[in-house]
C-alpha positions as CSV (number, residue, x, y, z in Angstrom):
1,X,10.3,2.4,-30.4
2,X,12.6,3.7,-27.7
3,X,9.6,4.3,-25.3
4,X,8.4,0.8,-25.9
5,X,11.6,-0.7,-24.6
6,X,11.7,1.7,-21.7
7,X,8.1,0.8,-20.7
8,X,8.9,-2.9,-21.1
9,X,12.0,-2.6,-18.8
10,X,10.0,-0.7,-16.2
11,X,7.3,-3.3,-16.3
12,X,9.9,-6.0,-15.8
13,X,11.4,-4.1,-12.9
14,X,8.0,-3.8,-11.2
15,X,7.4,-7.6,-11.7
16,X,10.8,-8.4,-10.2
17,X,10.1,-6.1,-7.3
18,X,6.9,-8.0,-6.5
19,X,8.1,-11.6,-7.2
20,X,11.7,-11.6,-5.8
21,X,10.8,-10.8,-2.2
22,X,8.1,-13.6,-2.3
23,X,10.7,-16.1,-3.5
24,X,13.5,-15.2,-1.0
25,X,11.5,-14.5,2.2
26,X,11.1,-17.5,4.3
27,X,8.4,-17.8,6.9
28,X,5.0,-16.2,7.4
29,X,4.1,-12.6,6.9
30,X,2.9,-11.0,10.1
31,X,1.4,-7.7,10.9
32,X,2.8,-4.9,13.0
33,X,0.2,-5.6,15.7
34,X,1.4,-9.2,16.2
35,X,5.0,-8.1,16.3
36,X,4.3,-5.4,18.9
37,X,2.3,-7.8,21.0
38,X,5.2,-10.3,20.9
39,X,7.7,-7.6,21.9
40,X,5.6,-6.3,24.8
41,X,5.1,-9.9,26.1
42,X,8.8,-10.5,25.9
43,X,9.6,-7.4,27.8
44,X,6.9,-7.7,30.4
45,X,5.0,-11.1,30.5
46,X,2.5,-9.8,33.1
47,X,1.3,-6.9,30.9
48,X,-2.4,-6.6,30.5
49,X,-4.0,-4.6,27.7
50,X,-6.0,-1.5,28.7
51,X,-9.0,-2.5,26.7
52,X,-10.2,-5.3,24.4
53,X,-11.1,-4.9,20.7
54,X,-14.8,-4.2,20.0
55,X,-14.9,-7.3,17.7
56,X,-12.5,-10.1,16.8
57,X,-12.5,-10.3,13.1
58,X,-11.3,-13.4,11.2
59,X,-8.1,-13.1,9.3
60,X,-9.7,-12.9,5.9
61,X,-12.1,-10.1,6.9
62,X,-9.2,-8.2,8.5
63,X,-7.1,-8.6,5.3
64,X,-10.1,-7.5,3.2
65,X,-10.7,-4.4,5.2
66,X,-7.0,-3.5,5.0
67,X,-7.0,-4.0,1.2
68,X,-10.2,-1.9,0.9
69,X,-8.5,0.8,2.9
70,X,-5.5,0.7,0.6
71,X,-7.7,0.7,-2.5
72,X,-9.7,3.7,-1.3
73,X,-6.5,5.6,-0.5
74,X,-5.0,4.8,-3.9
75,X,-8.2,5.9,-5.5
76,X,-8.1,9.2,-3.7
77,X,-4.5,9.8,-4.6
78,X,-5.0,8.8,-8.2
79,X,-8.1,11.1,-8.5
80,X,-6.2,14.0,-6.9
81,X,-3.2,13.6,-9.2
82,X,-5.4,13.3,-12.2
83,X,-7.4,16.4,-11.2
84,X,-4.2,18.4,-10.7
85,X,-2.7,17.2,-14.0
86,X,-6.0,18.2,-15.8
87,X,-6.0,21.6,-14.3
88,X,-2.3,22.1,-15.3
89,X,-3.0,21.0,-18.8
90,X,-6.1,23.3,-19.0
91,X,-4.0,26.2,-17.7
92,X,-1.3,25.5,-20.4
93,X,-4.0,25.4,-23.1
94,X,-5.5,28.7,-21.9
95,X,-2.1,30.3,-21.8
96,X,-1.4,29.2,-25.4
97,X,-4.7,30.6,-26.6
98,X,-4.0,34.0,-25.0
C-alpha cells in the first residue's frame, strides 16, 4: 500500500512538471536556431550565412523529425538500461546458484 501512494505521488509530480510550465509560460516556443539567428542579426545586421540549408522543411516536418530523433534516442537508452539490468540480474542469479 505504501508503494501505491509513492507511485501516485510521483505520477502527480510528473504531471505537474509537464502541465505547470505550459500554463505559466506566455508566448510562443521557439527553437535555439531561431534565437541564435535573432541574436546574430541584432549584433551584426549585415551578417550573411556561409551556406544555405539543403532543404527548407515545413514546421510540422521539422518537429516530426525532432520527435523521431528523441524517440530513437530514448529507445536506445531504454534498451541499453534494460540490457544492463538484465545482465546484472542474471549475474546475481548465477552467483546465488554457485
